[in-house]
C-alpha positions in Angstrom: 0.0 0.1 0.0 1.3 3.7 -1.1 0.1 6.6 1.0 0.4 9.9 -0.9 0.1 13.2 0.6 -0.7 16.2 -1.4 -2.7 13.7 -3.8 -5.0 16.6 -5.1 -2.5 18.7 -6.2 -1.3 18.8 -10.0 1.7 16.8 -9.4 -0.1 14.6 -7.0 -3.1 13.9 -9.4 -0.7 12.9 -12.2 1.2 10.5 -10.2 -2.1 8.9 -8.7 -3.0 8.1 -12.3 0.3 6.6 -13.3 0.5 4.4 -10.3 -3.2 3.5 -10.5 -2.7 2.3 -14.1 0.2 0.1 -13.0 -1.9 -1.3 -10.3 -0.4 -0.1 -7.3 -2.9 0.0 -4.2 -3.2 3.7 -3.0 -4.4 5.7 -0.2 -4.6 9.5 0.0 -4.1 11.5 3.1 -6.4 14.5 3.0 -6.4 17.2 5.5 -10.0 18.1 7.0 -11.6 20.6 4.6 -14.9 21.8 3.7 -14.2 21.6 0.0 -14.7 18.4 -2.2 -11.2 16.9 -2.7 -10.0 16.7 -6.4 -8.9 13.3 -6.7 -8.5 11.8 -10.3 -11.8 10.6 -11.4 -12.2 6.8 -12.0 -9.2 6.0 -10.0 -9.6 3.2 -7.1 -8.1 5.1 -4.0 -8.6 4.9 -0.4 -8.9 8.2 1.5 -7.8 9.0 4.9 -9.2 12.4 6.4 -6.3 13.4 8.7 -4.4 16.6 9.4 -0.3 16.4 9.3 -0.6 17.8 13.0 -2.4 14.6 14.1 0.4 12.1 14.8 -2.1 9.8 16.4 -4.4 10.0 13.3 -1.4 9.7 11.0 -0.4 6.3 12.6 -4.0 5.1 12.2 -3.8 6.3 8.4 -0.6 4.5 8.0 -2.1 0.9 8.8 -0.9 -1.7 6.2 1.3 1.2 4.4 4.9 0.3 3.4 5.8 3.4 1.1 5.0 7.0 1.6 5.3 9.6 -1.1 5.2 13.0 0.5 4.2 15.9 -1.6 2.1 17.9 0.6 3.0 21.7 1.2 1.5 25.2 2.3 3.4 26.9 -0.6 0.4 27.7 -2.8 -1.5 29.0 0.1 0.7 32.0 0.1 0.1 34.1 3.3 -2.8 31.9 4.4 -0.5 28.9 4.7 2.0 28.1 7.4 5.1 26.8 6.1 6.6 25.7 9.6 3.3 24.2 10.7 2.5 22.3 7.5 5.8 21.6 5.8 8.2 21.4 8.8 6.4 20.3 11.7 3.9 18.2 9.5 6.9 16.5 8.0 8.5 15.7 11.3 5.1 14.4 12.4 4.9 12.2 9.7 8.4 10.8 9.8 7.6 9.8 13.5 4.3 7.9 12.7 5.9 6.3 9.7 8.5 4.8 12.1 6.0 3.7 14.6 4.0 2.0 11.7 6.8 0.1 10.2 6.8 2.0 6.9 9.6 0.9 4.6 10.3 4.0 2.6 9.5 7.8 2.3 9.9 9.3 -1.0 9.8 13.2 -0.6 9.8 16.0 -3.1 11.7 18.9 -2.4 13.1 21.7 -4.2 16.2 22.7 -6.1 17.9 25.1 -3.6 16.4 23.7 -0.4 18.7 24.4 2.4 17.8 24.8 6.1 20.1 28.0 6.4 18.2 29.6 3.0 17.1 33.1 3.6 13.8 32.2 1.5 11.0 30.8 3.5 10.2 28.1 0.9 13.6 26.8 0.3 14.3 26.7 4.2 11.1 24.9 5.1 12.1 22.4 2.4 15.5 22.0 3.9 14.2 21.7 7.5 11.8 19.0 6.4 14.7 17.1 4.6 16.5 17.1 7.6 13.6 15.4 9.7 13.6 12.8 6.8 17.3 12.2 6.8 17.5 12.0 10.6 14.5 9.8 10.8 14.5 6.0 11.0 12.6 5.3 7.9 14.7 4.7 4.8 14.2 7.7 2.3 14.3 9.0 -1.2 14.5 12.6 -1.6 13.8 14.2 -5.1 14.8 17.8 -5.5 13.0 19.3 -8.7 13.3 22.5 -10.4 10.1 24.3 -11.6 7.2 21.8 -12.6 5.1 22.6 -15.3 1.6 21.0 -16.9 -1.8 21.5 -17.6 -2.7 22.2 -14.2 0.4 24.0 -12.8 0.5 27.1 -10.9 3.2 28.6 -13.0 2.6 28.7 -16.6 -1.3 28.7 -16.6 -1.3 31.5 -13.9 1.1 33.6 -15.9 -1.0 33.0 -19.3 -4.0 33.9 -17.2 -2.5 37.2 -16.0 -1.3 37.9 -19.6 -4.8 37.5 -21.0 -6.0 40.1 -18.4 -3.3 42.5 -18.8 -3.5 45.4 -21.3 -0.5 46.2 -23.7 1.9 45.6 -20.8 3.1 43.0 -18.3 5.7 43.5 -15.5 8.7 41.5 -15.0 11.6 41.5 -12.4 14.2 44.2 -13.4 17.6 42.7 -13.9 16.2 39.0 -13.3 19.1 36.8 -14.6 18.7 33.7 -12.3 17.7 30.7 -14.4 15.4 27.3 -13.9 15.1 24.2 -15.5 11.4 23.4 -16.0 10.5 20.0 -15.6 7.2 18.3 -17.4 5.0 17.2 -14.6 4.9 13.3 -16.3 8.5 13.0 -16.2 8.7 14.0 -12.7 6.0 11.3 -11.9 7.8 8.9 -13.9 11.1 9.5 -11.9 9.3 9.1 -8.8 7.6 5.9 -9.9 11.1 4.5 -11.1 12.5 5.5 -7.8 10.1 3.2 -6.0 11.0 0.4 -8.1 14.9 0.8 -7.6 16.2 0.0 -4.3 19.6 1.8 -5.2 17.7 5.1 -4.6 17.4 4.3 -1.0 19.0 6.9 1.4 20.0 9.1 -1.5 19.0 12.6 -2.7 18.8 13.2 -6.4 18.6 16.7 -8.4 16.1 16.8 -11.3 15.7 19.3 -14.2 14.6 19.6 -17.6 17.3 19.8 -20.6 17.0 23.6 -21.1 17.8 26.6 -19.0 15.5 29.6 -18.7 15.3 32.8 -16.9 11.7 34.2 -16.0 11.6 36.6 -18.9 12.2 33.7 -21.5 9.5 31.8 -19.7 7.1 34.7 -20.2 8.3 35.3 -23.8 7.7 31.6 -24.6 4.4 31.9 -22.9 3.3 34.8 -25.2 4.6 33.1 -28.2 2.5 29.9 -27.5 -0.6 31.8 -26.8 -0.2 34.4 -29.7 -0.4 37.3 -27.6 1.7 40.4 -27.8 2.8 42.4 -24.6 5.3 45.0 -23.8 7.5 43.6 -20.8 8.1 46.2 -18.3 10.8 45.6 -15.9 10.0 46.7 -12.2 12.1 46.7 -8.9 11.8 43.3 -7.6 11.2 44.6 -4.1 8.3 46.7 -5.4 7.0 43.7 -7.3 7.0 41.6 -4.2 5.4 44.0 -2.2 2.6 44.3 -4.8 2.0 40.5 -5.3 1.8 40.5 -1.3 -0.7 43.2 -1.2 -2.8 41.9 -4.4 -2.9 38.6 -2.5 -4.3 40.2 0.8 -6.9 42.1 -1.3 -8.0 38.9 -3.3 -8.2 35.3 -2.1 -8.2 34.5 -5.7 -5.1 36.2 -6.8 -3.2 33.6 -8.8 0.4 33.9 -7.1 1.5 33.3 -3.8 3.8 35.4 -1.8 6.6 32.8 -2.1 6.5 33.1 -6.0 9.2 35.6 -6.0 11.5 33.2 -4.2 11.2 30.6 -6.9 13.2 33.0 -9.2 15.6 34.5 -6.4 18.3 31.9 -7.0 19.5 29.7 -9.6 17.5 26.3 -9.5 19.6 24.3 -11.7 21.3 20.8 -11.7 23.3 19.1 -14.5 21.2 18.9 -17.7 21.8 15.0 -18.0 20.6 14.2 -14.6 17.4 12.8 -15.4 19.0 10.6 -18.4 21.9 9.5 -16.2 20.0 8.4 -13.1 16.6 7.3 -14.6 17.4 6.7 -18.2 14.6 9.3 -19.3 15.0 12.1 -21.6 13.1 15.4 -20.3 10.6 16.5 -22.6 11.3 20.2 -24.1 9.5 23.2 -22.3 8.5 24.7 -25.5 7.1 21.4 -26.9 4.9 21.1 -24.0 2.7 24.2 -23.8 -0.3 23.5 -25.8 -2.5 23.0 -23.1 -2.3 27.0 -22.7 -4.3 27.3 -25.9 -7.4 26.0 -24.3 -9.6 23.0 -25.8 -12.3 23.1 -28.5 -15.7 21.6 -27.6 -14.6 18.4 -29.6 -11.7 17.8 -27.4 -13.7 18.4 -24.3 -16.3 16.0 -25.3 -13.5 13.3 -26.2 -11.8 13.7 -22.9 -15.1 13.2 -21.3 -16.0 9.9 -23.2 -12.5 8.8 -22.2 -12.8 9.5 -18.8 -16.2 7.8 -18.5 -14.7 4.7 -20.4 -11.5 4.6 -18.1 -13.9 4.7 -14.9 -15.9 1.7 -16.3 -12.7 -0.3 -17.1 -11.2 0.2 -13.6 -14.7 -0.6 -12.0 -14.6 -3.8 -14.0 -11.2 -4.5 -13.2 -11.8 -4.2 -9.5 -14.8 -6.7 -10.0 -12.7 -9.4 -11.6 -9.6 -8.7 -9.2 -11.9 -9.3 -6.5 
């Protein structure tokens, strides 16, 4: 049995689908919420509604679990989230409960640039969480990724959304020359899956990134080209831009970027370009070739996707009956 935290996020949803297709028994750890969880439709998965702050509840949720994939984070909640409680202490509680439950391995998704001494909250929280995992009693695999993109991501989709709403101009941080290696979400999910199947990844830390380096300006220019829109990019002082994002986030709960967004481009988030082929034997997808999802879907594509979803759900239901 595999237990996933963060299963309702866009990385978690992709990973749940891949694991289910192979036939792994899955359990999603969901924090108590008034909202309906966005789990993939038609996928057989158990659900445990437990907060990462509840160690006793975590022990119960880990019954019969041999592997944990830990994706959960409060980053996307921005100022409404608490990294110290969710990412740091939550990870410490999970490691403690996993040791008590006899879990055989924890796979943790971290960031390139994670360090407990970092000046940036998101990277600092990830670094502290890594320390709890490395110092715990459960074998681990830590994957540090660069920016992850895909059809439901919080980066390219939100940038495209803001670009559509902007008129003539679009702000960017002035002097921003830091670079990242965007990694396709399906590639990252495949690396997580392969790490589960390879005992040589136990108690190792791996850095993963795509095959290309991009500055934030280049990412925005690529999105403009893909969505066929023209905007004049206006450099703004990074301090002013950060303050503006914090202000807009406080004014509107639906503002698409969190206060941690600027941190992602504050330092270089890169690794060796051959890390994925060398470690996992996988050639990463090129960023410029995988952005068609930003164009939206025609009604025929939406209809086809709905038919395929229902077909997949029916197939999984029949498969579960025959397996029993």
